[in-house]
C-alpha positions as CSV (number, residue, x, y, z in Angstrom):
1,M,19.4,80.0,-10.1
2,N,21.4,81.5,-12.7
3,R,25.1,82.0,-11.8
4,I,28.1,83.4,-13.6
5,K,30.1,80.2,-14.2
6,I,33.9,80.8,-13.4
7,V,36.5,78.2,-14.2
8,F,40.1,78.6,-13.2
9,V,41.8,75.3,-14.1
10,F,44.8,76.0,-12.0
11,A,43.0,77.9,-9.0
12,L,42.6,74.8,-6.8
13,L,46.4,74.4,-7.0
14,F,47.3,77.6,-5.4
15,G,45.8,76.7,-2.1
16,M,48.7,74.5,-1.6
17,L,51.4,77.1,-2.4
18,F,51.2,79.0,0.6
19,S,51.7,78.5,4.5
20,V,49.9,76.0,6.6
21,P,47.1,77.4,8.7
22,D,47.1,78.3,12.3
23,T,45.4,75.7,14.4
24,Y,41.8,76.3,13.7
25,S,39.0,76.4,16.2
26,L,35.7,74.6,15.7
27,G,32.6,74.9,17.7
28,N,32.0,72.7,20.8
29,E,30.3,69.6,20.7
30,G,27.0,71.2,21.5
31,S,27.3,73.4,18.3
32,L,27.8,70.3,16.1
33,S,24.6,68.7,17.3
34,S,21.1,69.0,15.6
35,E,19.8,69.0,19.2
36,G,19.0,72.2,21.1
37,E,17.6,75.7,20.1
38,L,19.2,78.5,18.5
39,Y,19.0,81.9,20.3
40,V,19.7,85.3,18.8
41,G,20.2,88.6,20.4
42,V,20.4,92.1,18.7
43,A,21.2,95.7,19.3
44,K,21.5,98.9,17.4
45,A,23.7,102.0,18.2
46,D,24.4,105.5,16.6
47,I,28.1,106.2,16.0
48,T,27.7,109.3,13.9
49,P,30.9,111.4,14.4
50,P,30.9,115.1,15.2
51,V,31.0,117.4,12.1
52,G,34.7,118.3,11.5
53,T,35.9,114.6,11.6
54,R,38.0,113.6,8.8
55,I,36.1,111.6,6.2
56,W,38.1,109.1,3.9
57,G,37.6,107.6,0.6
58,G,38.9,108.5,-2.9
59,Y,38.3,111.6,-4.9
60,S,41.2,113.4,-3.6
61,R,39.1,115.0,-0.8
62,E,41.1,117.4,1.4
63,G,40.1,118.7,4.9
64,S,37.5,117.4,7.2
65,S,33.6,116.9,7.1
66,T,31.6,120.1,7.0
67,G,28.2,118.7,7.6
68,L,25.9,115.8,8.5
69,H,23.5,114.2,5.9
70,D,22.5,111.2,7.6
71,P,23.4,109.1,10.7
72,L,26.0,106.2,11.0
73,N,25.0,103.2,13.0
74,I,26.2,99.8,14.1
75,R,24.0,96.8,14.4
76,V,24.8,93.8,16.4
77,L,23.7,90.1,16.3
78,V,24.7,87.2,18.4
79,F,24.0,83.5,17.7
80,D,23.9,81.2,20.6
81,L,23.5,77.4,20.4
82,N,24.0,75.5,23.7
83,G,26.5,78.1,24.9
84,Y,28.5,78.4,21.7
85,R,28.4,81.8,20.2
86,V,29.0,83.6,17.0
87,G,28.6,87.3,16.6
88,I,28.2,89.7,13.7
89,I,28.6,93.4,13.9
90,S,27.7,95.6,10.7
91,C,29.0,99.2,10.9
92,D,28.7,102.2,8.7
93,L,32.3,102.7,8.4
94,I,35.0,102.5,5.6
95,K,37.0,100.2,7.5
96,Y,37.3,98.7,11.1
97,C,40.1,96.4,12.4
98,N,40.2,96.7,16.2
99,K,41.6,93.6,17.9
100,R,40.4,94.8,21.3
101,V,36.7,94.3,20.3
102,I,37.5,90.8,19.1
103,D,39.4,89.9,22.4
104,T,36.7,91.4,24.6
105,A,33.9,89.4,22.7
106,K,36.0,86.2,23.5
107,E,37.0,87.0,27.2
108,R,34.0,88.8,28.4
109,F,31.1,87.4,26.4
110,N,32.5,84.0,25.4
111,I,31.8,84.8,21.7
112,S,34.1,82.3,19.9
113,H,34.0,84.2,16.7
114,L,33.1,87.8,15.9
115,L,32.7,89.2,12.4
116,I,33.0,93.0,12.1
117,C,31.6,94.0,8.6
118,S,32.3,97.5,7.4
119,S,29.9,98.9,4.7
120,H,32.9,100.8,3.3
121,T,31.2,104.0,3.1
122,H,33.5,106.7,1.6
123,S,31.5,109.3,3.5
124,G,32.5,108.0,6.9
125,P,35.3,108.8,9.3
126,V,38.8,107.5,9.4
127,F,40.7,106.9,12.6
128,G,43.7,109.0,11.9
129,D,45.3,107.1,9.0
130,Y,43.5,104.6,6.7
131,Y,46.3,101.9,6.8
132,A,47.5,102.5,10.4
133,P,44.4,103.5,12.2
134,D,44.6,105.0,15.8
135,H,41.8,103.3,17.9
136,D,42.8,105.4,21.0
137,L,41.5,108.5,19.4
138,P,38.4,109.8,21.3
139,Y,35.9,109.0,18.6
140,A,37.5,105.7,18.0
141,R,37.1,104.8,21.7
142,R,33.5,105.8,21.5
143,V,32.9,103.4,18.6
144,E,34.6,100.5,20.4
145,K,32.5,101.2,23.4
146,A,29.3,101.2,21.3
147,M,30.3,97.8,19.8
148,I,31.1,96.1,23.2
149,D,28.0,97.6,24.8
150,G,25.9,96.3,21.7
151,L,27.3,92.9,22.4
152,D,26.3,93.1,26.1
153,E,22.8,94.4,25.1
154,A,22.3,91.8,22.6
155,L,23.2,88.9,25.0
156,K,20.7,90.3,27.6
157,N,17.8,90.1,25.1
158,M,18.0,86.7,23.5
159,F,15.2,85.0,21.8
160,P,14.5,81.6,20.1
161,A,15.1,82.1,16.5
162,R,14.4,80.5,13.0
163,I,16.5,81.3,10.0
164,S,16.0,81.4,6.2
165,A,18.1,82.6,3.4
166,G,17.8,83.4,-0.3
167,Y,19.0,85.4,-3.4
168,K,17.3,87.7,-5.8
169,S,18.5,88.9,-9.1
170,F,17.5,92.4,-10.3
171,P,18.7,95.0,-12.8
172,Q,22.1,95.9,-11.4
173,F,23.1,99.2,-10.3
174,G,26.9,98.3,-10.1
175,Y,29.4,98.0,-13.0
176,N,32.9,96.6,-13.1
177,R,35.2,99.7,-13.3
178,L,38.1,97.7,-14.5
179,V,36.4,96.9,-17.8
180,N,36.4,99.3,-20.8
181,R,38.8,101.7,-19.1
182,G,41.2,102.5,-21.9
183,D,44.3,103.8,-20.9
184,A,43.0,104.9,-17.5
185,R,43.5,103.0,-14.3
186,A,39.8,102.5,-13.8
187,M,36.5,103.5,-15.5
188,W,35.6,106.0,-12.6
189,E,32.4,107.3,-14.2
190,N,29.8,105.5,-16.3
191,A,27.3,108.4,-17.4
192,E,25.5,106.0,-19.8
193,R,25.1,103.5,-17.1
194,I,26.2,100.6,-19.0
195,P,26.3,97.4,-17.0
196,Y,29.8,96.3,-17.5
197,G,30.7,93.0,-15.9
198,P,31.5,90.7,-14.3
199,V,29.4,91.7,-11.3
200,D,27.0,89.7,-9.0
201,P,23.5,90.6,-10.1
202,E,22.0,89.1,-6.8
203,V,21.3,90.6,-3.5
204,G,21.3,87.9,-0.7
205,V,19.2,88.0,2.5
206,I,19.5,86.0,5.7
207,K,16.2,86.5,7.5
208,I,16.0,85.6,11.3
209,E,12.7,85.6,12.9
210,D,11.2,84.8,16.2
211,K,9.0,81.8,17.0
212,E,5.9,84.0,16.1
213,G,7.2,84.6,12.6
214,N,8.1,88.2,13.2
215,P,11.2,89.3,11.3
216,R,13.8,90.5,13.7
217,V,17.0,90.6,11.9
218,I,17.5,90.9,8.1
219,I,21.1,90.7,6.7
220,M,21.4,91.9,3.4
221,Q,24.6,91.3,1.4
222,Y,25.3,93.2,-1.9
223,A,28.4,94.1,-3.8
224,C,29.0,97.7,-4.8
225,H,31.2,100.4,-3.7
226,P,29.4,103.1,-1.5
227,V,30.6,106.0,-3.5
228,V,27.1,107.2,-4.8
229,N,27.8,110.5,-3.1
230,G,30.9,111.2,-5.1
231,K,33.2,113.9,-3.7
232,N,31.1,115.0,-0.9
233,Y,32.0,116.5,2.5
234,D,28.9,115.5,4.5
235,I,29.0,112.5,6.9
236,S,26.7,109.8,5.3
237,A,26.3,106.1,5.3
238,D,25.6,106.3,1.5
239,Y,23.2,103.9,-0.2
240,P,23.5,101.1,2.3
241,G,22.2,103.5,5.1
242,V,19.1,104.3,3.0
243,A,18.5,100.7,2.0
244,A,18.7,99.5,5.7
245,R,16.4,102.5,6.8
246,I,13.8,101.5,4.2
247,V,13.7,97.9,5.2
248,E,13.6,98.8,9.1
249,E,10.8,101.0,8.3
250,E,9.0,98.4,6.4
251,F,8.9,95.8,9.1
252,G,9.0,97.9,12.2
253,N,8.8,96.3,15.5
254,N,12.4,97.1,16.2
255,T,13.5,95.0,13.3
256,I,17.2,95.7,12.5
257,C,18.7,95.4,8.9
258,M,22.3,94.8,8.7
259,F,24.2,95.7,5.4
260,V,27.1,93.4,4.6
261,Q,29.4,94.4,1.7
262,G,30.5,91.9,-0.7
263,G,33.4,91.6,-3.1
264,A,33.1,95.3,-4.2
265,G,36.7,96.0,-4.8
266,D,36.2,96.8,-8.6
267,I,32.5,97.4,-8.6
268,N,31.1,101.0,-8.7
269,P,27.7,102.3,-8.8
270,M,26.0,103.4,-12.0
271,F,24.1,106.0,-9.9
272,M,26.6,108.6,-8.7
273,S,26.5,112.4,-7.8
274,M,28.8,114.0,-10.3
275,H,30.9,117.0,-9.5
276,P,31.8,118.7,-12.8
277,K,33.1,121.7,-10.8
278,E,35.2,121.8,-7.5
279,D,32.4,123.6,-5.7
280,S,29.5,121.5,-7.2
281,E,26.9,120.3,-4.6
282,T,26.2,116.8,-3.9
283,D,23.0,115.4,-5.3
284,Y,21.9,113.3,-2.2
285,G,18.9,112.1,-4.2
286,M,21.3,109.8,-5.8
287,I,21.8,107.7,-2.5
288,E,17.9,107.8,-2.0
289,K,17.5,106.4,-5.5
290,A,20.1,103.7,-5.3
291,G,19.2,102.8,-1.6
292,T,15.5,102.6,-2.4
293,I,16.1,100.2,-5.3
294,L,18.1,97.9,-3.2
295,G,15.9,98.3,-0.2
296,N,12.7,97.3,-2.2
297,E,14.4,94.4,-3.5
298,V,15.4,93.1,0.0
299,I,11.8,93.7,1.2
300,A,10.5,91.6,-1.6
301,L,13.0,88.7,-1.0
302,T,12.4,88.8,2.7
303,N,8.7,88.5,2.4
304,S,9.3,85.4,0.2
305,L,11.4,83.5,2.8
306,S,10.3,81.1,5.3
307,P,12.3,78.9,7.6
308,V,12.4,75.1,7.4
309,I,10.7,74.4,10.9
310,S,11.9,70.9,11.2
311,G,15.3,71.3,9.8
312,E,18.8,70.7,11.3
313,V,19.9,73.3,13.9
314,S,23.6,73.8,14.0
315,L,26.2,76.5,14.4
316,K,29.9,76.0,13.5
317,A,32.9,78.2,12.5
318,I,36.7,78.1,11.8
319,S,39.0,81.1,12.0
320,D,42.1,80.6,9.9
321,S,45.1,82.6,8.4
322,L,47.5,82.6,5.7
323,E,50.6,84.7,5.1
324,F,51.5,86.3,1.8
325,T,54.0,89.0,0.6
326,K,53.2,92.0,-1.4
327,R,53.4,91.4,-5.2
328,F,56.4,93.6,-5.7
329,D,57.9,93.9,-2.1
330,K,58.8,90.3,-1.1
331,E,60.0,91.5,2.2
332,H,56.6,92.9,3.2
333,I,54.5,90.1,5.0
334,F,50.8,90.1,5.3
335,N,49.1,87.9,7.9
336,I,45.6,87.5,6.7
337,H,42.9,86.2,9.0
338,F,39.5,85.1,7.9
339,T,36.5,83.0,9.2
340,T,34.2,80.5,7.7
341,V,30.7,80.0,9.3
342,L,28.2,77.3,8.6
343,I,24.6,77.7,9.9
344,N,22.2,74.7,9.9
345,N,24.5,73.1,7.2
346,D,22.8,75.5,4.8
347,I,24.0,79.0,5.1
348,A,27.9,79.1,4.4
349,I,29.6,82.3,5.1
350,A,33.1,83.2,4.0
351,S,34.7,86.4,5.4
352,L,37.7,88.2,4.0
353,L,39.3,91.5,5.3
354,G,40.5,94.0,2.8
355,E,38.8,95.1,-0.5
356,P,38.2,91.9,-2.4
357,L,37.5,92.0,-6.2
358,I,34.2,90.5,-7.2
359,W,35.9,87.2,-8.4
360,N,36.2,86.1,-4.8
361,Q,32.5,86.3,-4.1
362,L,31.6,84.8,-7.4
363,Y,34.0,81.9,-7.0
364,W,32.6,81.2,-3.4
365,K,29.2,81.3,-4.5
366,E,30.0,78.9,-7.4
367,N,31.9,76.4,-5.6
368,A,30.8,76.2,-2.1
369,E,28.6,73.2,-1.5
370,A,26.0,74.7,0.7
371,G,22.5,75.7,0.0
372,H,23.3,79.4,0.5
373,P,26.7,80.6,0.3
374,F,27.4,84.3,1.4
375,F,30.6,86.3,0.9
376,F,31.2,88.9,3.7
377,G,33.9,91.3,2.3
378,Y,35.7,94.1,4.2
379,T,35.3,91.9,7.2
380,Y,37.6,91.7,10.4
381,S,37.3,88.6,12.4
382,S,40.1,87.2,14.3
383,G,42.9,89.8,13.8
384,G,45.6,90.0,11.2
385,D,46.7,92.6,8.7
386,F,44.7,94.7,6.4
387,P,45.8,93.8,2.8
388,G,44.0,96.7,0.8
389,Y,42.6,95.2,-2.5
390,V,42.7,91.4,-3.1
391,P,42.5,90.7,-6.7
392,D,42.2,87.4,-8.7
393,I,45.0,86.2,-11.0
394,R,43.3,87.3,-14.1
395,S,42.6,90.9,-12.8
396,A,46.2,91.0,-11.5
397,S,47.5,90.1,-15.0
398,Y,45.3,92.7,-16.7
399,G,46.1,95.3,-14.2
400,G,44.3,98.6,-13.3
401,Y,43.4,100.3,-10.1
402,G,43.4,97.7,-7.2
403,A,44.8,95.0,-9.4
404,D,48.6,95.7,-9.9
405,D,49.4,98.8,-7.8
406,D,52.6,98.8,-5.8
407,Y,50.8,97.9,-2.4
408,I,49.0,95.0,-3.7
409,I,49.2,91.5,-2.2
410,Q,51.0,88.9,-4.1
411,V,49.4,87.2,-7.1
412,G,47.1,84.2,-6.2
413,A,46.4,85.3,-2.7
414,G,42.7,85.6,-3.4
415,E,42.6,82.0,-5.0
416,A,44.5,80.6,-2.1
417,I,42.3,82.2,0.5
418,M,39.0,81.2,-1.2
419,N,40.2,77.6,-1.6
420,R,41.2,77.5,2.1
421,H,37.5,78.6,2.8
422,L,36.4,75.7,0.8
423,E,38.7,73.3,2.8
424,N,37.3,74.7,5.9
425,L,33.8,74.3,4.8
426,Y,34.3,70.7,4.1
427,R,35.7,70.4,7.6
428,L,32.7,72.0,9.1
429,K,30.6,69.6,7.2
430,G,32.5,66.7,8.5
431,I,33.7,65.6,5.1
432,L,37.2,66.6,5.0
433,K,39.1,64.6,7.7
434,D,42.5,65.6,9.2
435,E,43.5,62.0,10.1
436,P,43.5,59.0,7.7
437,P,40.6,56.6,7.8
438,S,41.0,53.4,9.8
439,R,41.7,50.2,7.8
């Protein structure tokens, strides 16, 4: 498979420059065994806010939403292997960091690790303030309840599952907005639709089916900012919502399609609704176009995947954390949490909260020794702080929007986090030992 080769001679050194991790948690002995059977439960719920809710995301929008274009949803997935549980929630939100959901998942449902993946739609609601959300607001409470109820429903409807995964390259509809920007902070518009890179040209799919071979869950992972709507005032899931809808309609039978955002911090779509005047109407045909392109690629890839029936069945995860400062304010501390998941010694998931630049995703896919590495950006897992953009060293050096702003995390944080993911992957594989070998 063609991949973009990224070499940072000094990158591996950065993992040693920062704090020692918290004690990490590993799956119980049952989860480490190839014995047993993997079960999966799923659920889906509507979380569309009322019109009038404030929406968030760039383009200097003022005021609240004035209409509804398409609904927002959460989709819930729980893995269970011999009582050891890992959960994933995808949500049509710009950001979601609510520790109460993580704690409830552990205390009430015995879910050891929960990954809450926001699509980062810029046409969705914000809970008060983007950087200091209020999860006690009425709508925020409703979303929290939907997530907890979804976990409960998923666990009441478990089925024996088989998993497969793969990638598919296709003509990209994203471009790197930090390239060819001249004196601007970013290249916000690309009317000529020139595919500036680096980008990740692949869409990834994790396919979960029942024993009869029916697709039940399709996780699609792609890296591109959901800003196709431009400066709109209608509530919308943007292109990820269209792609998920198309995939679910294709497979039917209550199949759910979960969109997981990747390292989209510096990736904008080439298809965007332009607003040359303040009162210009949004061209919602653009999200249909972009979402249809992505959805059709996911359908084709999903149909090509088949599980290895006799393969190893295992489920393992580590939640970890590192501390950093801001780049320009050394008194400000970020406590960054992240989770590494390994399924069947084949699917390796690295999660990262914040807005990671594409380097993080490409580095993981290039260096993770697993059959199918997946990068889950914008993902809240075990708590910690939201760091905003997470650039790589090169991007931080060249600068631009999200690379050298005054609120940016310290230089080298991205490299340190991704290298800790690599360490934890080797721990999950049983290769990296924490004790010296006996002589």
